[in-house]
C-alpha positions as CSV (number, residue, x, y, z in Angstrom):
1,M,17.0,-23.6,-51.6
2,A,14.0,-21.6,-51.0
3,L,11.3,-22.5,-48.7
4,L,7.5,-22.3,-49.5
5,K,4.3,-22.9,-47.7
6,C,2.3,-25.9,-48.7
7,Y,-1.1,-24.6,-49.6
8,N,-2.9,-27.4,-47.8
9,C,-1.1,-27.7,-44.3
10,H,0.8,-24.4,-44.5
11,Q,4.1,-26.0,-43.5
12,E,7.3,-24.7,-45.1
13,V,8.7,-27.1,-47.7
14,P,11.6,-26.9,-50.1
15,N,10.5,-25.3,-53.4
16,K,11.8,-28.3,-55.5
17,V,9.7,-30.9,-53.9
18,K,6.7,-32.2,-55.9
19,V,4.9,-33.6,-52.8
20,C,4.6,-32.2,-49.2
21,P,6.6,-34.2,-46.9
22,H,4.2,-33.2,-44.0
23,C,0.6,-33.9,-45.4
24,G,1.5,-35.7,-48.9
25,T,-0.3,-33.1,-51.0
26,S,0.8,-33.0,-54.6
27,L,2.2,-29.3,-54.8
28,V,2.4,-29.1,-58.5
29,K,-1.2,-30.8,-59.2
30,G,-2.7,-28.5,-56.5
31,Y,-1.4,-25.2,-58.0
32,K,-2.6,-26.2,-61.5
33,N,-6.0,-27.2,-59.9
34,F,-6.3,-23.5,-58.8
35,I,-5.6,-22.3,-62.4
36,Y,-7.9,-25.0,-64.1
37,G,-10.7,-24.2,-61.7
38,G,-10.4,-20.4,-62.0
39,V,-10.5,-20.7,-65.9
40,I,-13.6,-23.0,-65.8
41,V,-15.5,-20.7,-63.3
42,I,-14.6,-17.5,-65.6
43,A,-15.8,-19.3,-68.7
44,F,-19.0,-20.6,-67.0
45,V,-19.8,-17.1,-65.7
46,L,-19.0,-15.3,-69.1
47,I,-21.0,-17.9,-71.0
48,F,-24.0,-18.4,-68.7
49,W,-24.5,-15.2,-66.7
50,K,-27.1,-13.5,-69.0
51,Y,-29.0,-17.1,-69.3
52,L,-29.1,-17.8,-65.6
53,D,-30.0,-14.0,-64.9
54,L,-27.3,-13.6,-62.4
55,D,-27.0,-10.1,-60.7
56,L,-24.1,-8.3,-62.2
57,G,-22.7,-7.7,-58.7
58,I,-22.7,-11.6,-58.1
59,A,-21.2,-12.1,-61.5
60,V,-18.4,-9.7,-60.9
61,A,-17.5,-11.0,-57.4
62,T,-17.5,-14.7,-58.9
63,L,-14.9,-13.4,-61.7
64,I,-12.7,-11.6,-59.1
65,G,-12.6,-14.8,-56.9
66,A,-11.7,-16.9,-59.9
67,T,-9.1,-14.4,-61.0
68,I,-7.5,-14.5,-57.6
69,A,-7.4,-18.4,-57.7
70,I,-5.7,-18.3,-61.1
71,I,-3.1,-15.8,-59.9
72,R,-2.5,-17.9,-56.7
73,G,-1.9,-20.9,-58.8
74,L,0.4,-19.0,-61.3
75,V,2.5,-17.5,-58.3
76,G,2.9,-20.9,-56.5
77,L,4.1,-22.4,-59.8
78,L,6.5,-19.6,-60.5
79,K,7.7,-19.8,-57.0
80,R,8.4,-23.6,-57.4
81,N,10.2,-23.0,-60.6
82,G,12.4,-20.5,-58.8
């Protein structure tokens, strides 16, 4: 059984558990929230950056951060499913 780190308390937990035994955080829900949040931020920036007159550098940095959140969520889910 592989061990992963809880994204909340950073303790090692078995990859098959759905809730961290140390802090009680829902591991599946947490990783999905990274994905959903990243998608929402990307959609918001792509739709509204011109209307809000965002600086291109800020828009790009926000898109990169959101992409990293999505990748973090996907990697977490893939590791859990082993």
